[in-house]
C-alpha positions as CSV (number, residue, x, y, z in Angstrom):
1,M,-56.8,26.4,-53.3
2,T,-57.7,25.0,-56.7
3,N,-59.4,21.6,-56.8
4,Q,-58.2,18.7,-58.9
5,A,-60.9,19.0,-61.6
6,S,-60.0,22.6,-62.1
7,K,-56.3,21.8,-62.4
8,L,-57.0,19.1,-65.0
9,H,-59.2,21.4,-67.0
10,H,-56.5,24.1,-67.0
11,V,-53.9,21.6,-68.0
12,G,-56.1,20.3,-70.8
13,E,-56.6,23.9,-72.2
14,W,-52.8,24.5,-71.8
15,A,-52.1,21.3,-73.8
16,A,-54.6,22.2,-76.5
17,L,-53.1,25.6,-77.1
18,R,-49.7,24.0,-77.5
19,N,-50.8,21.1,-79.7
20,T,-49.5,18.7,-77.0
21,S,-50.9,15.5,-75.7
22,P,-52.8,15.9,-72.4
23,E,-50.7,13.1,-71.0
24,I,-47.5,15.1,-71.6
25,A,-49.1,18.3,-70.2
26,E,-50.3,16.5,-67.0
27,A,-46.8,14.9,-66.5
28,I,-45.1,18.3,-66.9
29,F,-47.4,20.1,-64.5
30,E,-47.0,17.4,-61.9
31,L,-43.2,17.6,-62.1
32,V,-43.3,21.3,-61.6
33,N,-46.0,21.2,-58.9
34,Y,-48.5,23.1,-61.2
35,D,-46.3,26.2,-61.6
36,E,-47.2,27.4,-65.1
37,Q,-44.0,29.4,-65.6
38,L,-41.9,26.3,-64.9
39,A,-44.2,24.2,-67.0
40,E,-43.7,26.5,-70.0
41,K,-40.0,26.3,-69.5
42,M,-40.0,22.5,-69.3
43,W,-42.3,22.3,-72.4
44,E,-39.9,24.5,-74.4
45,E,-36.7,22.6,-73.3
46,G,-38.1,19.1,-73.2
47,N,-37.8,16.6,-70.4
48,D,-37.3,12.8,-70.5
49,T,-38.9,12.3,-67.1
50,A,-42.1,14.0,-68.4
51,L,-42.1,11.6,-71.4
52,I,-41.7,8.5,-69.3
53,N,-44.4,9.6,-66.9
54,A,-46.7,10.6,-69.8
55,F,-46.4,7.2,-71.5
56,A,-47.0,5.5,-68.1
57,R,-50.5,7.1,-68.2
58,T,-51.6,5.7,-71.5
59,D,-51.5,2.7,-73.9
60,K,-51.0,5.0,-76.9
61,Q,-47.9,4.4,-79.0
62,T,-47.4,8.0,-80.0
63,L,-47.8,11.3,-78.2
64,F,-47.4,14.9,-79.4
65,W,-45.1,17.5,-77.9
66,G,-45.9,20.6,-80.0
67,E,-45.0,19.8,-83.6
68,Q,-43.0,16.7,-82.6
69,T,-44.4,13.2,-82.6
70,I,-42.9,11.1,-79.8
71,E,-43.0,7.3,-80.2
72,R,-43.2,5.0,-77.1
73,Q,-40.4,2.8,-78.4
74,N,-38.0,5.8,-78.4
75,V,-38.6,6.7,-74.8
């Protein structure tokens, strides 16, 4: 089984390849229990719960989901 540090490293790389904030990537992967195919589908379709969870992880006012900038006030 993969350890937590390895999972986070993989999620970080996944986020970087998609120009997505790590907080969003981590929230997506947690919601899909680290299933990469489901994560990709959720990333493509969007997910409000992932955004809520992502902003709960940070004090940042904006996060990036691909080419889209998401503002905290709009979540």
